N, C-alpha and C positions, 0 to 999 in steps of 0.2 A: 160618923165623920171620919175622913181619911187622915193620914199622917200629915199631909201638906195641902195647901190650897191648890185649886185646879191648875193655875198658871205654872206654879213651881213644879207640880207633878208632871205636867205635859212637857215642859222644857227638859226635865231630867230624863223622861222616857224617850223623847225624840233624840236626845244626845246618845242614849243607849242604842236606839235604832240606827243612828248614823254609824256608830262603831261596829255594830253587827254587819251592816251592809259593806262597810269598808273592809272588814275581815272576810268578806265573801261567804258569810254563813247563809245556809239555805233560807230562801225567802219565807217559806212556810214556818220554819222555826223562829225566824226573826220577828215576823208579825205577831205570832202567838206569844212569844216571850215579851215583846213590847207591851201587848195588851195586858199580860199578867202583871208586869211591873207597874204599869199605870194604875191598874186596879188596886194593887197593894198600897200604892202611894196616895191615892185619892178617894178610895171608897171604904165603906164599912166592910171589914173582911167577911162578916157573916153573910153579906149579900152577894158576894162574888160567885158562889156556886149557882145561884139562881140566874145570874146574867149569862154564865157559861151555858147553862141548859136552855135558857130562853132563846139563845141565838139559833138553835136548831130544834126548837119545840114544835113537833108536828101538829099540835093542837092550835097553833097560832099561825095566821097568814104569813107573818114575817119569818117564822121558822120554816114553813113549807117552802117559801121562796128561797131561803138560804140552802135548804137541802137540795132543791132542784138545781140550783146554780152550781153547788158543789159536785153533784153527780154529773151534770153536763160538762163541767171542767174535766172531770175524770175521763169521761167519754171522749172529749176532744183530744186530750193528751194520748189516750189509747189509739185513737184514729191517726194522730200525727206519727206516732211511733210505727204503726203498721204501714203507713204510707211509705216510710223510709225503709222498713224491713223488707217489704215486698218489692221495692224498686220502682213502684208506680210513679213516685215523684220524679225520679230520674227519667223514666220514659216520657213523662209529661213534658219536661223541659227539653228533652232531645227532639221530640216531635215538633215542638214549637220552633226550635232553632232551625229545623229543616224546612219548615213551612214558611218562615219569615226570613228573607234574604238581606234586609236592611240592618246592618250592625247596630245602628242607633236605636231602632225599634226593639231589637233583641235585647239590648242593654237596658232598655226601659221596662220591658215586660218580664224578662226572666227572673230578676231578683224579686219582683212582686209575686210571681208564680211560686217561687221557693218560699216566699213569705206566707203562703198558705199553711206552712208548718210553723206553728207558734212556739219555737224552741229558743232558749237563751243562746245568744251567740250564733244564731242560725245564718247570719250573713256569710259565715265561712263556707256554707254549702254552695252559695251562688258565686263566691269569689273566683274559683277556677274558671267558670264559664265566662264571667265578666272579663277576667284577665285575657282570655283567648279572643273574645270579640273586640275588646278595647284595643288590642294590638293592631287590628286591622285599621283602626282610626289613629294610631300612633298617640294615644293619650298618655299623659304624664301619670306617674304613680298616684299623686294626690287626687287627680281627677278620677282615676279608676276607683279609688277608695270612696270618693264622694258619690259617684254613680251607684256603686254597689250598696252603700249605706242608705242613701236617700230613696232610691226606687224600691228597695226592699220594704220600706216603711210606708209606702203610699197606700198599701192595701188595707192595713189594719183599721183605720177609722170607719170603713164601710164593710168590714168583714164580719158577718154574723157569728163566726166561731171564735172571734177574738175574746180571750178570757177577760181582758181589761174592760172591753166594751160591754160584755155581759154583766160583769160586776158593777160597772157604773150604772147601767140601767136598773139593776136590782137594788143597789144602795139608794139611788135617788127616787125609785118608784116610778120611773118613766119607761114607757114601752120601748123596747130595743130598736125597732125599725123606725120609730119616729126620730130617734137620735141619728140613725144611719142616714135617713133622708136629708137631714140638715147638714150632715158631714160631706155629702156629695160635692157641693161647690168647692169646699175647702180642699178636697182630694184632687179635684180638677186643677185647682191652682197649684197644688204640690207637684202634679205631673208636668204642668206647663213650665213651672219654675225649674224643675229638674232638667228638662230638655234645654231650656235657655242657658242655665248656668253650667250644666254638664257638658254641653256640646257647643258652647259659644265659640264662634270662629273656628270650629273644627270642620274641615272640608269633607264632603262625602267621598267615599272610596271610589276612585276611578280606575278603570282598567281591571277591576276585580273579575276574575273568571266566574261566570255564572254556572253553577252546577246544574247539569241537565237533569231535570226531573220530569218524568212523564206524568200525564194526567192520572194514570193508574196509580203511580207512586204517591202523587199528591193526595188522592182519595184515601190511600192506605195510611199515610201519615196522619191525615185529618181524623180518620177512624180511630187510630191509636191514641191521638190526643183526646178525643171525646170519651173513649173508654177509661183512660187514666184520670180524666177530669170528672167522670160521672159520680164518684162518691161525694166530692165537694158540691157538685151541682145538685145531687139528690138531697144533701143536707140543707142547702139554701132553699130549694123548692119546698121541701117539707116544712121548714121553719116558717116560710111565708104563708103556706097553706093553713097551718095550725093557727098562726097569728090572725089570719083573716076569718078563720072558722069560729074562734072564740077569743075575745079580748081577755076574758077571765083566765084562760090557760096561759096566755102570754104574760099577764101580770104576775102569775105564780112561777114563771120561768119554765113552764112545761114545753113551750114551743121549741126552744133550743135543745132541751133535754131529749125530746122525742126525735127531733131532726138529727141530732148527733148519732144516736144509735141506729137510725135509718142509714146514715152514711157508712157506719161500721158494717152493716149487713151488705150493702152494695159493694164495698171494698172486699169483703170476704168472698163474695160471689165471683167478682171479676178476677180475683187473684187465685181462686181455687184453694183457699186456706183450709188446712186441717185444724183440728182442735189444738194441737200442740203449738203450731205456728201462731194461732190466734191468741193464745195465752202467753206467749213468750214476752211481749212488752210489759206484762204485769209484774215481771221480775225486776224491772228497772225502778230504782228508788225515785227517779226524777218525776214520774207520774204522780206519786203520792206527795212529793214535796210541793208541787204546784197546787194539787188539790187541797193540801193543808193550808197553803197560803190564802186560798179563797175563804176558808173558814176563818182564818186569822183576820182577814179584811173585815168580815162581818162582826167578829168579836171585838176588834179594835174600834169599829164604828160605835158599837153599843156601849163600850166602856167610856169612850170620850163623851158620848151624850150623857151617860149617867154621872160623869164627873162634874158636869155643868160648865165645861170649858167653853162650849159654843155660846153660852149666855154672855160671855165677856165682849163679844163682837156686836151684840144688839145695840148697845149704847152708841157706838160709833156710827152705825147705820141709821139709827133712829134720829139722831140730831143732824144727819146729813153731812158729817165730816168725812165719811168714806162712802164712795159709790159702790153698789153691789157688783157692777161690772169689774171694778178694780179688784175686789176680793176674788171674783170668779177667775180672773186671769193670773194675778200675782201669786196667790197662795199655791194653787196647783202647779203652776209652771216652775216656781222656785223649788217646791218640794220634789217635782219630777227631776229637776236638774241636780239637786243636792243628793237625793237618794239613788238616782240612776234606776229607779223602779216606778213604772206607771201604776202598778198595783198598790205600792206603798203610798204614792202621792194621792191616789183616789181614796184609799182607805182612810187617810188622815183628813183630806180636804172635805169630804162629804159631811162627816159629823161636825166639823168646825163650822160649816156653813148652814147646817140644818136649823140651827136656832136663829138664823138671820133671814132666810128666804124659804119659799116653797118652790121646790124644783119643778121645772117645766121642761119640755123638749129643748127649748132654746138655752136655758141655763145649764142643763145637763150636757148639751153638746159643747158649749163654751168651756165648761169645767173639764170635760174629757180632753178636748183638743189642746187646752192649755197644759195639762199634765203630760199629755202625750208628746207634744213638741219639746217641752222642757226635758223630758227623758231622752228623746231622740238625739239631742245635741250634748247630752251629759258626757263628760270624760269617763265616768264610771259605767257608761252603757257598754255592755259586753260586745254588741255588734260593732260599735264604733271602734273600740280598742282592738278587737280581733281583726277588723277590716284594715285599719291603719297598719297594724303589724304585718298582715299578710302581704300588703302591697309595699311594705317598707317605706312608709311615708310618715313624717312627723305629724302629730295631731294638729299642730299650729298651721301647717299648710292646708290640711283638710278643712280646718275652720274657715279659711279664706273663701271656701265655697259654701260651707254649711250655714254660717251666720247670715249672709244675705238671703239665703233660701228660707231660713227660719223667720226672719223679719217680715218678708213678703207674705209668707203663709199665715203667720200669726196675725198680721194686719188684716188679711182677708177674712179670717175667722171672726175677728172682732167686728168688722163691717157687716158680716152676715148676721151676727147677733143683733145688731141695731136695725136691720132691715125689717119692714113690716110683713114678716112671713108667719103664717099660722098653720100649724100641723096638729 
C-alpha cells in the first residue's frame, strides 16, 4: 500500500508536474521525476524497481515497444539536428520559396516545412521567412504571428516522425499509420481555416515584379528541393514499406525505428558528412532530454496504471453519467493547455483512460488531436510565446485569430470521430 490514496497521490504529483513545467525544467527530467513522486506516494516502495525495469524489459512485448520508440526518438532528434547543422533545411525552404511565387502559399507551406524539425520553439526558425513574405501582403504583426504559429503546426498530426504521434500510437497500442489516416481530414480543415483566418480580406499582391526564372533554373531549384527533401521522403517511404511488410514490426515500433535511421543514412550521403560532423549533434544535451522524456512517458503511464487511478473513472462511464467522447476530448485538451506539453498530456491521459476504454484508431486519433490542439493554443507553448515576442504582438491579439481556428478544427475532429469510418 502507498502512503496516500490514488486520487490524492495523482493530484499532488500533477501539481508537482505543473510547477516543474512552469519553471521550464527539462521535460525528460520532469516526467521521470513526476513518475517517481507518484510511485513513492501511491505504491509499495518495494515494487517500484520492478515497474522501472518492466517499462523497458526486452523480454516483454511492452518493453520492446518502449525501447524501439525511445531509440526511434533518439534517431529523429539526431536527424533533426543534422538537418540544421548541414543547412539542408535552409536549402529546402529557399528552393521552395523560389519555386512558389504566391506569398500566401509560401506563408502556408514554409512554416510547415520547417515543422519537419520537431524542436522546441522551432517557430523562431520560420519567423524571419514569414516576416519577409508577410510584408508583401502588409499583414499586421498579430496576423504574422498567427500564420507562423498555425501553419507550423499543421504538419505534425500526419507526420510519421512526430515524437508525440509515435508515443501516442505506442501507449495506446494502435498502429501509427491508422491514426495518421484519420488525422488527414482534420489537417485539411486546419489548413483551410488557416488560409481563411490568416488571409481574410487580404488582397493579393498587385504589380509585384515577377522574377524571371528560366526553365533550366526551375529544374535546378526543383532538383535542389528534391535532394534536400530526400531524407524525409526516404524515412516516410521506408516506414510505410515496413508497415505494409509486417504488422508485427509496426506494433513493436520497428517501422519508425528502421525508417529513421534510413533517413539518417540518406542525409549523410547527400551532405557528404564525415564521421566527426555526423557525431557532432550527439554532444547536444537536447537530444538526450527528449529521449529521456519518452522513457518518462512510458514510466508515468505504468505508474498511473499501477496506482489504480484509472479505476476511479470506470464508475462514471459504467452508469452513463459521463460519455467516453467527453473524457477523450476534455482530459487531454485541458492537460495540453495547462502543461503546454503534448508529451505530458498524452502520457497522463492514456493511463487515466486505459481503465475506461479499449483504444482503437478513432479513440486514439481523438485523444491525440485533443491534446495537440490544447497544447497549440497554450500560453506556455514555446512556439506561441516566441512567435508573439518575435513579431512584437500581445498574446491577446494573436488569440483573436487562434481561438476561432481552434474551435473550428476541434469541432471537425469531434465530427470525424462520430462518422462511421472504419480503419
